[in-house]
C-alpha positions, 0 to 999 in steps of 0.5 A: 401349568394351569391353575387348580379349580377353586371349588369355592368360586365354582359354587358361586352362581354366575350372576354373583361372580361379576358381569363377564360380558361387561368385562369383555366389552371393556377389554375390547374397548381398551384394545380398540383404543390402543390400536387407534393410538398406534394407527395415529402414531404410525400415520404421523411417522409416515408423514414425517418419513415422506417429507424427509424422503421428498427432500432426499429425492430433491437432493438426488435430482440436484446431482445429475452425475450421481444419478448417472453413476448409480444408474450405470452401476445398477445397469438401468437408465437414468429415467428408470432409476429416477422413476424408481426413486420417485416411487420409493419417495411416495410408497416406501419412504424408509428406502429413501433413508437407506439410499441417502445413507448409502449414496451420500455417505462420505 
């Protein structure tokens, strides 16, 4: 539901109502700052995820029988599976956390 028009405010000249351009500029600065902080937080998280994914990948390489079993299960070769895992380590580190959970769960 929209607010009713306040004719008392409408009769005040624009110059005396406040500088709308300055308010818009301040809002844009605030939004840009928040977006910058979100990008920084995402970058820090991605860096941490990549470091963990690399450790998971190295742990998988220490278990060649596990790699062979999973390759056979998924109908691919060990080399292709290792290539996919290496790619995930670099570009999709969250997937490696899922791999860890599924492959190393009791």
